[in-house]
C-alpha positions in Angstrom: 78.5 27.2 20.0 75.1 28.6 21.4 75.7 29.6 24.6 72.6 27.1 26.2 74.5 24.4 24.7 77.4 25.1 26.8 75.8 25.5 29.9 73.9 22.4 29.1 77.4 20.6 29.2 78.6 22.0 32.1 75.8 21.2 33.8 76.0 17.6 32.5 79.5 17.1 33.7 78.3 18.8 37.5 75.3 16.4 37.3 76.5 12.8 36.2 80.0 13.4 38.3 78.2 14.3 41.4 75.8 11.5 41.1 79.1 9.1 40.3 77.6 7.8 36.9 80.2 5.4 35.1 81.6 6.2 31.8 81.1 9.4 31.6 83.8 10.2 28.8 81.8 7.8 27.0 78.1 9.6 28.1 79.7 13.0 27.3 80.7 11.6 23.7 76.4 10.8 23.4 75.4 14.5 24.9 77.8 16.2 22.3 76.5 14.3 19.3 72.7 15.2 20.7 73.1 18.7 21.3 74.6 19.0 17.4 71.8 17.8 15.9 67.8 19.6 15.6 66.0 16.6 15.0 64.2 14.4 16.7 66.3 11.6 16.9 65.7 7.3 17.9 68.0 5.3 19.5 69.1 3.7 16.2 69.6 7.1 14.6 71.9 7.9 17.3 74.2 5.9 17.6 74.7 6.2 13.6 74.9 9.7 14.2 78.1 8.6 16.7 79.9 5.9 13.9 80.1 8.9 11.6 81.9 11.1 13.9 84.0 7.8 14.9 82.7 7.0 18.1 81.2 3.4 18.5 79.1 2.6 21.2 76.6 0.0 21.7 73.1 0.5 21.1 72.3 -0.2 25.0 74.7 2.0 26.6 73.2 4.9 24.2 69.8 4.0 25.4 70.5 3.9 29.3 72.5 7.3 28.0 69.6 9.0 26.9 67.4 7.6 29.7 69.6 9.4 31.8 69.7 12.4 30.3 65.8 12.5 30.2 66.2 11.5 34.0 68.2 14.6 34.7 66.0 16.9 32.1 68.4 17.2 29.3 66.5 15.5 26.9 62.6 14.2 26.4 61.1 11.7 24.7 58.2 11.6 22.5 56.2 8.6 20.3 54.2 10.7 17.6 51.2 8.7 16.2 52.8 5.3 18.0 55.6 5.8 15.8 59.3 5.1 16.9 60.6 6.6 20.3 62.0 9.6 19.6 64.5 12.1 21.8 64.8 15.8 21.6 66.1 18.6 23.5 64.8 19.6 26.5 66.1 23.4 26.9 65.0 24.7 30.8 62.0 27.4 30.7 61.4 26.6 27.1 58.3 24.9 25.7 57.3 24.2 22.6 54.6 21.9 20.6 54.8 19.3 17.4 53.4 19.5 13.5 53.8 15.8 12.2 53.0 15.3 8.6 51.3 11.9 8.7 52.7 12.0 4.7 56.2 12.3 5.0 56.6 12.3 8.6 58.4 15.5 9.4 58.2 17.1 12.6 57.9 20.8 12.6 57.8 22.3 16.2 56.1 25.7 16.9 55.7 28.4 19.8 52.6 30.3 20.3 52.4 32.4 23.3 48.4 33.1 23.1 47.9 29.0 22.9 50.2 28.7 25.8 48.1 30.8 27.7 44.8 30.5 26.7 45.2 26.9 27.8 46.1 27.9 31.2 42.8 30.2 31.3 41.0 27.1 30.0 42.3 24.7 32.6 42.0 27.5 35.1 38.2 28.1 34.4 37.6 24.3 35.1 39.5 24.6 38.9 42.4 22.2 37.3 46.4 23.3 37.9 47.8 22.5 35.0 51.7 21.1 35.7 52.5 19.9 32.4 50.9 20.0 28.7 51.5 18.8 25.0 50.0 19.5 21.7 50.4 16.8 18.8 48.6 18.0 15.0 48.5 15.7 12.5 48.4 16.7 8.7 50.0 17.5 5.9 53.0 19.5 5.6 53.4 22.6 2.7 56.1 20.4 0.4 53.6 17.4 0.3 51.1 19.5 -0.3 52.8 20.7 -3.4 54.0 17.4 -4.5 50.1 16.1 -4.0 47.8 15.9 -6.8 44.5 17.9 -6.3 41.6 15.0 -8.1 43.3 11.4 -6.2 41.8 7.9 -5.6 40.4 7.9 -2.6 42.8 5.2 -1.6 45.4 8.0 -1.5 43.8 9.6 1.4 45.1 9.9 5.0 43.4 9.2 8.3 41.6 12.7 9.1 41.1 14.1 6.0 37.9 16.3 4.4 37.3 15.0 1.1 34.8 15.9 -1.6 33.5 13.0 -3.7 34.3 14.2 -8.1 34.5 11.6 -10.3 34.5 8.1 -10.2 36.2 5.2 -12.7 34.4 1.9 -12.2 32.0 0.1 -14.3 28.3 0.1 -14.0 28.1 -2.6 -11.3 30.6 -0.6 -9.0 28.9 2.3 -9.6 25.6 1.2 -8.6 27.1 -0.3 -5.8 28.4 2.8 -4.5 24.9 4.3 -5.2 23.7 1.3 -3.0 25.8 2.3 0.3 24.2 5.8 -0.2 27.2 7.7 -1.5 26.8 10.2 -4.0 29.3 12.3 -6.3 29.3 15.7 -4.5 29.3 14.1 -1.1 31.5 15.6 1.6 33.6 12.6 3.6 36.0 12.5 6.0 38.3 9.6 6.0 38.2 7.7 9.6 40.7 5.1 8.6 43.1 3.6 5.7 45.0 0.6 7.4 47.2 -2.3 5.7 44.2 -4.5 6.1 42.6 -3.3 2.4 40.0 -1.1 3.8 39.3 2.1 4.0 36.6 4.0 6.4 34.3 7.3 5.8 31.9 8.9 7.2 29.6 10.9 5.0 26.4 12.7 6.2 26.9 11.4 9.8 27.5 7.6 8.4 30.1 5.6 8.2 31.1 3.5 5.3 33.8 0.9 5.1 35.3 0.3 1.5 37.7 -2.1 0.1 40.9 -0.7 -1.2 39.6 -2.1 -4.9 36.7 0.3 -4.7 38.2 2.6 -3.1 40.7 3.0 -5.8 38.4 4.0 -8.7 36.8 7.1 -6.4 38.4 10.3 -7.2 38.3 13.1 -4.5 39.3 16.6 -4.1 40.2 18.2 -0.8 36.9 20.6 0.2 38.9 23.4 0.3 40.0 23.3 -3.1 36.4 22.0 -4.0 34.7 25.1 -2.6 37.1 27.4 -4.2 36.1 26.0 -7.5 32.9 26.6 -6.6 32.8 30.2 -5.6 34.8 31.0 -8.6 32.1 29.4 -11.3 
């Protein structure tokens, strides 16, 4: 067992008994299971992990215990991309940031000392005393990139992606509609939103456009970096 986890358990026992928190033994079970996972877990996932080792505890009890663990500094909570509330370890004197894949939802922790120092300097130059901070980078992980086809329908694009319009598979009418909007093959675009309401919003040349999913399905796009690489090789 990691030495830091041994220390966490010792401090947990000391603080929870000192504060006379009830049901200590069951709360300690929650800590033990939580320390065994390196994932960012929801309450539902914590309950499932407890069930797997034969400890059946109520959702509300686990939620209350996790809140106490956050209060005493054993855990911290995040809501990535406005999703489910998730809990992760909080080790004293240790800070990390996150990269979140918008496709598979994988959360990757990373540390960068130069980045930490730069943020402190930026705050200091503005006379700002930084107490705490967090960085969340949203994108597509290397695994999802490898699985993804390079030339794809615009409808598959994720918000924030920068793409090149490469081809159009619609009929003459739909093609004319696209051109009348001011969009041409070769244009570089940025995806603003792609929601479940049947529309996708994009930006091109400092202008905004809203396309229906049907039209977006017929437009083929390619990541800008791939298109530029092909241009340089030709």
